[in-house]
C-alpha positions as CSV (number, residue, x, y, z in Angstrom):
1,X,-1.6,-31.4,-18.2
2,X,-3.1,-29.7,-21.2
3,X,-6.8,-30.1,-20.4
4,X,-9.2,-31.3,-17.8
5,X,-11.9,-33.9,-18.6
6,X,-15.5,-32.7,-18.8
7,X,-16.3,-35.3,-16.2
8,X,-14.7,-32.9,-13.7
9,X,-18.1,-31.3,-13.3
10,X,-19.5,-34.5,-11.8
11,X,-17.5,-34.1,-8.6
12,X,-20.5,-32.8,-6.8
13,X,-19.0,-32.7,-3.4
14,X,-15.6,-31.1,-4.3
15,X,-14.7,-28.2,-2.0
16,X,-11.2,-27.2,-3.2
17,X,-9.6,-27.3,-6.6
18,X,-5.9,-26.6,-6.9
19,X,-4.4,-26.5,-10.4
20,X,-0.9,-25.3,-9.6
21,X,2.0,-25.5,-12.1
22,X,-0.2,-26.8,-14.9
23,X,1.9,-24.9,-17.3
24,X,0.3,-26.3,-20.5
25,X,-3.3,-25.9,-19.4
26,X,-4.9,-23.5,-21.9
27,X,-8.5,-23.5,-20.8
28,X,-11.0,-24.8,-18.3
29,X,-14.0,-26.9,-19.3
30,X,-17.4,-25.3,-18.9
31,X,-18.4,-28.3,-16.8
32,X,-16.2,-26.9,-14.0
33,X,-19.0,-24.4,-13.3
34,X,-21.2,-27.3,-12.2
35,X,-19.1,-27.7,-9.0
36,X,-21.7,-25.9,-6.9
37,X,-20.0,-26.8,-3.6
38,X,-16.6,-25.5,-4.6
39,X,-15.3,-22.9,-2.1
40,X,-11.7,-22.4,-3.3
41,X,-10.2,-22.3,-6.8
42,X,-6.4,-21.9,-7.1
43,X,-4.7,-21.4,-10.5
44,X,-1.0,-20.8,-10.1
45,X,1.6,-20.9,-12.8
46,X,-1.0,-21.8,-15.5
47,X,1.1,-19.9,-18.0
48,X,-0.9,-20.9,-21.1
49,X,-4.3,-20.1,-19.6
50,X,-6.0,-17.5,-21.8
51,X,-9.5,-17.2,-20.3
52,X,-11.8,-18.4,-17.6
53,X,-15.2,-19.9,-18.6
54,X,-17.9,-17.3,-19.1
55,X,-20.1,-19.3,-16.7
56,X,-17.7,-19.1,-13.8
57,X,-20.2,-17.0,-12.0
58,X,-22.3,-20.1,-11.3
59,X,-19.8,-21.1,-8.6
60,X,-22.0,-19.5,-6.0
61,X,-20.3,-21.2,-3.0
62,X,-16.8,-20.0,-4.1
63,X,-15.1,-17.9,-1.3
64,X,-11.5,-17.8,-2.6
65,X,-10.3,-17.3,-6.2
66,X,-6.5,-17.1,-6.6
67,X,-4.8,-16.5,-10.0
68,X,-1.0,-16.3,-9.9
69,X,1.3,-16.0,-12.9
70,X,-1.4,-16.8,-15.4
71,X,0.6,-14.7,-17.9
72,X,-1.6,-15.1,-21.0
73,X,-4.8,-14.2,-19.2
74,X,-6.0,-10.9,-20.7
75,X,-9.4,-10.4,-19.0
76,X,-11.8,-11.8,-16.5
77,X,-15.4,-12.6,-17.6
78,X,-18.2,-10.3,-16.5
79,X,-19.8,-13.2,-14.8
80,X,-17.1,-13.0,-12.1
81,X,-19.4,-10.4,-10.5
82,X,-21.9,-13.2,-9.8
83,X,-19.6,-14.9,-7.3
84,X,-21.7,-13.6,-4.5
85,X,-20.0,-15.6,-1.7
86,X,-16.4,-14.6,-2.8
87,X,-14.4,-13.1,0.1
88,X,-10.9,-13.2,-1.3
89,X,-9.7,-12.4,-4.8
90,X,-6.0,-12.5,-5.6
91,X,-4.5,-11.7,-8.9
92,X,-0.7,-11.7,-8.9
93,X,2.1,-11.5,-11.5
94,X,0.2,-10.7,-14.7
95,X,1.7,-9.5,-18.0
96,X,-1.5,-8.9,-20.0
97,X,-4.5,-8.2,-17.7
98,X,-5.0,-4.4,-17.9
99,X,-8.1,-3.9,-15.8
100,X,-10.9,-5.6,-13.9
101,X,-14.5,-5.9,-15.2
102,X,-16.9,-3.3,-13.8
103,X,-19.0,-6.2,-12.6
104,X,-16.5,-6.6,-9.8
105,X,-18.6,-4.0,-7.9
106,X,-21.2,-6.7,-7.3
107,X,-19.0,-8.8,-5.1
108,X,-20.8,-7.7,-1.9
109,X,-19.0,-10.2,0.3
110,X,-15.4,-9.4,-0.8
111,X,-13.2,-8.5,2.1
112,X,-9.7,-8.9,0.5
113,X,-8.7,-7.8,-3.0
114,X,-5.1,-8.3,-4.0
115,X,-4.0,-7.3,-7.5
116,X,-0.2,-6.9,-7.4
117,X,3.0,-7.5,-9.2
118,X,1.5,-6.6,-12.6
119,X,3.2,-4.9,-15.5
120,X,-0.1,-4.3,-17.3
121,X,-2.7,-2.9,-14.8
122,X,-3.4,0.6,-16.0
123,X,-6.6,1.4,-14.1
124,X,-9.3,0.3,-11.7
125,X,-13.1,0.4,-12.6
126,X,-15.1,3.2,-10.9
127,X,-17.4,0.4,-9.6
128,X,-14.8,-0.6,-7.1
129,X,-16.5,1.8,-4.6
130,X,-19.4,-0.7,-4.3
131,X,-17.3,-3.2,-2.5
132,X,-19.0,-2.4,0.8
133,X,-17.3,-5.3,2.8
134,X,-13.7,-4.7,1.6
135,X,-11.1,-4.3,4.4
136,X,-7.8,-5.0,2.5
137,X,-6.8,-3.5,-0.9
138,X,-3.4,-4.5,-2.1
139,X,-2.2,-2.9,-5.4
140,X,1.6,-3.0,-4.8
141,X,4.1,-3.4,-7.6
142,X,1.8,-2.4,-10.4
143,X,4.2,-0.7,-12.8
144,X,1.7,0.8,-15.2
145,X,-0.8,2.2,-12.6
146,X,-0.8,6.0,-12.8
147,X,-3.7,6.9,-10.6
148,X,-6.7,5.7,-8.7
149,X,-10.4,6.4,-9.5
150,X,-11.9,9.1,-7.3
151,X,-14.6,6.6,-6.4
152,X,-12.1,4.6,-4.3
153,X,-12.5,7.1,-1.4
154,X,-16.0,5.6,-0.8
155,X,-14.4,2.4,0.4
156,X,-15.0,3.4,4.0
157,X,-14.4,-0.1,5.4
158,X,-10.9,-0.5,4.1
159,X,-8.3,-0.6,6.9
160,X,-5.2,-1.4,4.7
161,X,-4.3,0.2,1.4
162,X,-1.0,-1.0,-0.1
163,X,0.3,0.9,-3.1
164,X,4.0,0.2,-2.6
165,X,6.3,0.3,-5.7
166,X,3.6,1.8,-7.9
167,X,6.4,3.8,-9.5
168,X,4.1,5.7,-12.0
169,X,1.6,6.7,-9.4
170,X,1.7,10.5,-9.4
171,X,-1.0,11.4,-7.0
172,X,-3.7,10.3,-4.6
173,X,-7.4,11.3,-4.8
174,X,-7.9,14.7,-3.2
175,X,-10.6,13.4,-0.9
176,X,-8.7,10.4,0.4
177,X,-9.6,11.6,3.9
178,X,-13.0,10.0,3.4
179,X,-11.5,6.6,3.9
180,X,-11.9,7.0,7.6
181,X,-11.3,3.3,8.6
182,X,-7.7,3.3,7.2
183,X,-5.1,2.2,9.7
184,X,-2.3,1.5,7.3
185,X,-1.4,3.5,4.2
186,X,1.6,2.0,2.4
187,X,3.2,4.2,-0.3
188,X,6.8,3.2,-0.2
189,X,8.9,3.6,-3.4
190,X,6.1,5.5,-5.2
191,X,8.9,7.5,-6.8
192,X,6.6,9.8,-8.9
193,X,4.5,10.8,-5.9
194,X,5.2,14.6,-5.3
195,X,2.7,15.5,-2.6
196,X,-0.1,14.2,-0.4
197,X,-3.6,15.7,-0.5
198,X,-4.5,18.0,2.4
199,X,-7.4,15.8,3.3
200,X,-5.0,13.1,4.4
201,X,-5.2,14.7,7.9
202,X,-8.8,13.5,8.2
203,X,-7.6,9.9,8.5
204,X,-8.1,9.8,12.2
205,X,-7.7,6.0,12.5
206,X,-4.3,5.9,10.6
207,X,-1.6,4.3,12.6
208,X,1.1,3.6,9.9
209,X,2.1,5.9,7.1
210,X,4.9,4.5,4.9
211,X,6.5,6.9,2.5
212,X,9.8,5.0,2.2
213,X,11.9,6.1,-0.8
214,X,9.2,8.5,-2.2
215,X,12.1,10.4,-3.8
216,X,9.9,13.0,-5.5
217,X,8.1,14.1,-2.3
218,X,9.0,17.6,-1.4
219,X,6.8,18.3,1.6
220,X,4.1,17.1,3.9
221,X,0.8,18.9,4.3
222,X,0.2,20.8,7.6
223,X,-2.9,18.6,8.1
224,X,-0.7,15.6,8.9
225,X,-0.7,16.9,12.5
226,X,-4.4,16.0,12.8
227,X,-3.6,12.3,12.6
228,X,-4.2,11.6,16.3
229,X,-3.7,7.8,16.1
230,X,-0.5,7.9,14.0
231,X,2.2,5.7,15.6
232,X,4.7,5.3,12.8
233,X,5.8,7.8,10.1
234,X,8.4,6.3,7.8
235,X,10.2,8.7,5.4
236,X,13.6,7.1,4.7
237,X,15.3,8.2,1.5
238,X,12.8,11.0,0.7
239,X,15.7,12.9,-0.8
240,X,13.7,15.9,-2.0
241,X,12.0,16.5,1.4
242,X,13.3,19.9,2.6
243,X,11.3,20.4,5.8
244,X,8.7,18.9,8.2
245,X,5.6,20.8,9.0
246,X,5.3,22.5,12.4
247,X,2.1,20.6,13.0
248,X,4.1,17.4,13.3
249,X,4.4,18.2,17.0
250,X,0.7,17.5,17.4
251,X,1.2,13.7,16.7
252,X,0.8,12.8,20.3
253,X,0.7,9.0,19.6
254,X,3.8,9.0,17.3
255,X,6.3,6.4,18.5
256,X,8.5,5.9,15.4
257,X,9.8,8.6,13.1
258,X,12.2,7.4,10.4
259,X,14.0,10.1,8.5
260,X,17.0,8.1,7.4
261,X,18.8,9.6,4.4
262,X,16.5,12.6,4.0
263,X,19.6,14.4,2.7
264,X,17.7,17.7,1.9
265,X,16.6,18.2,5.5
266,X,18.6,21.0,7.2
267,X,16.7,21.4,10.4
268,X,13.7,20.0,12.3
269,X,10.8,22.0,13.7
270,X,10.8,23.2,17.3
271,X,7.5,21.4,17.7
272,X,9.4,18.1,17.8
273,X,9.7,18.7,21.5
274,X,6.0,17.9,21.9
275,X,6.3,14.3,20.6
276,X,5.9,12.8,24.1
277,X,5.3,9.2,22.9
278,X,8.4,9.1,20.6
279,X,10.7,6.1,21.3
280,X,12.5,5.8,18.0
281,X,14.1,8.6,16.0
282,X,16.2,7.7,13.0
283,X,18.3,10.5,11.5
284,X,20.9,8.3,10.0
285,X,22.8,9.8,7.0
286,X,20.7,13.0,7.1
287,X,23.8,14.6,5.7
288,X,22.3,18.1,5.4
289,X,21.1,18.3,8.9
290,X,23.0,21.1,10.7
291,X,21.2,21.3,14.1
292,X,18.6,19.7,16.3
293,X,15.9,21.9,17.9
294,X,16.6,22.7,21.6
295,X,13.1,21.6,22.4
296,X,14.1,18.0,21.7
297,X,15.6,18.0,25.2
298,X,12.0,18.1,26.5
299,X,11.5,14.6,25.4
300,X,12.1,11.5,27.5
301,X,15.3,9.9,26.2
302,X,14.2,7.8,23.2
303,X,15.0,4.1,23.2
304,X,16.6,4.4,19.8
305,X,18.3,7.5,18.4
306,X,20.5,7.2,15.3
307,X,22.5,10.2,14.0
308,X,25.3,8.2,12.4
309,X,26.4,9.8,9.1
310,X,25.0,13.3,10.0
311,X,28.3,14.8,9.2
312,X,27.2,18.4,9.1
313,X,25.4,18.0,12.5
314,X,28.6,16.6,14.1
315,X,30.7,19.4,12.5
316,X,28.5,22.1,13.8
317,X,28.3,20.5,17.3
318,X,32.1,20.3,17.4
319,X,32.4,24.0,16.4
320,X,30.0,25.0,19.1
321,X,32.1,23.2,21.7
322,X,35.2,25.0,20.5
323,X,33.5,28.4,20.7
324,X,32.2,27.6,24.2
325,X,35.6,26.5,25.4
326,X,38.3,28.0,23.2
327,X,41.2,27.3,25.6
328,X,40.4,23.6,25.6
329,X,40.5,23.7,29.4
C-alpha cells in the first residue's frame, strides 16, 4: 500500500487504526486527523514514511501512538503536543529521528514514554520535565545519547528509568536524587559511565539498581548505603570496580548482590556482615578476590552463594589450611 484514500477521514466511529508493515506508505492524508474518536494509532514497519500530518494534534481522543521502524521519519510535528489524552508514546528502531519536539512537554496525561533502539537520538528536550503524569521512561539502546537534560530530575512521578545499552552515556544528572519515586534504575551496559552522583543515595524508594557490564565504573558512592529500600544490586562484569563502599552494610533490605566477574575486586568490606536480608551472593569468576570478610559468618546461610572461578580465593584458603595443619593430620 502506497497511500490511504482521503475518505479515510469519514470513518467517524473508528477507534483503532493499525498500519503495520505498509512498507511503501510514504505519507498519511490530512483527512486522518478527522478521526476524532480514534484512541490508538499503530505505525509499524512503515519504512518509507517521512512525516506525520501537521494536524495530527487534532486527534484529541488518542491515548496510544506507536511508531516502530519508521526509518525515514526525521521529526515529529509540534502539534503532537496537542494530543492531550495521550497516555503511551512509543518510538522504536529509528535511524533519523534525532530529538523530540519541545511541545512534548504539553502531554499532561502521558504515563509511558518509550524511545529506544535508535541510532540517531542525541538529546531530549528540557521540556520533558513537564510530563507530570509520567511513570515509565524507557531510553534503552540509544547509541548516540551522551547525556540527559538536568531538568529530567523534576520527573518526580517516574518509577522506572531504563537507560540500558546507552553506550555513549557518560554521566547522570548530579541531582538525580530528586527523582524520589524511582523504584527501578537500569543502567546495564552503559560502558562509558564512570561514576554515579552522590545524590543517588537520596533515592529512598529504589528497589533495583542494575549496573550490569558498566565496564568503566570504578567505584560506588558512599551514599549508596542510604538506599533503605534497595533489594537488588547488580554489578556483573564491572571489571574496573576495585572496591565496595563500607556503607554497603547499611542496605538492610538487600536480598540480591551480584558481583560476577568483577575481576578487579580483591576484598569485600567487613560491613557485609550486616546484610541480614541477603539471600543471593554471586562472586563467580571474581578472579582477584583473595579473601572474604570474617563478618560474613554473621549472616544466615544464603540460599545461593557462587564462588566458582574465584581462583585466588581458593588458593589462599588452601594455603591457610596447610598453615593451620602442616602435618596433614
